[in-house]
C-alpha distance (Angstrom), angle and dihedral (degrees) to the residues before:
residue distance angle dihedral
M1 . . .
R2 3.76 . .
E3 3.77 115.5 .
E4 3.83 94.4 -144.0
Y5 3.82 91.5 54.1
L6 3.79 90.5 49.8
K7 3.80 91.7 50.0
D8 3.81 92.4 48.8
A9 3.82 92.3 46.7
K10 3.82 90.2 51.5
A11 3.81 87.6 57.9
V12 3.82 89.7 56.6
I13 3.83 98.6 41.8
K14 3.80 106.8 32.7
D15 3.82 98.4 -172.0
P16 3.84 108.2 79.0
N17 3.82 92.7 -154.8
V18 3.80 91.8 54.9
L19 3.81 90.9 45.8
I20 3.81 91.2 52.6
N21 3.80 91.8 49.4
V22 3.81 94.4 47.2
V23 3.80 93.8 46.9
S24 3.81 95.3 43.7
R25 3.80 92.4 50.1
R26 3.81 91.0 49.2
V27 3.83 92.2 46.8
K28 3.82 89.2 55.0
Q29 3.81 89.6 51.4
L30 3.81 91.9 49.1
K31 3.80 92.2 48.7
R32 3.82 89.4 52.0
G33 3.79 90.4 56.3
S34 3.79 107.3 -87.8
R35 3.77 113.3 151.1
P36 3.82 117.9 -110.7
L37 3.79 115.4 -108.3
V38 3.81 92.2 -146.0
E39 3.77 130.3 59.9
S40 3.77 124.1 -133.6
L41 3.76 133.8 -179.0
E42 3.80 89.9 -147.1
K43 3.79 130.4 58.4
L44 3.81 108.4 -96.9
S45 3.78 128.7 -168.1
P46 3.82 116.5 -116.1
E47 3.81 88.3 -107.2
D48 3.80 92.1 55.4
V49 3.80 91.6 45.8
A50 3.82 90.4 52.8
L51 3.80 91.7 48.5
R52 3.82 91.2 49.3
E53 3.79 89.6 50.3
V54 3.81 89.6 54.1
I55 3.81 92.1 46.3
E56 3.80 92.7 49.9
G57 3.80 93.1 45.7
K58 3.81 94.0 -116.0
I59 3.81 92.6 130.0
T60 3.76 127.3 37.4
Y61 3.77 136.9 179.6
E62 3.76 138.1 -139.0
L63 3.79 124.9 -152.2
A64 3.77 112.7 -137.1
């Protein structure tokens, strides 16, 4: 997991527990075959893809 992606994602989702839950759920989806919502010229891990999606506002969350 890239440190700069983590830092940028923390700026978008302030609560670390929520960030962990959002990213872990998305990583599971990616590992099951979901298509990434961001494009990259380099090969990214599912964790980095999920963090980039958060940073770019491609995935959001709702507290119930």
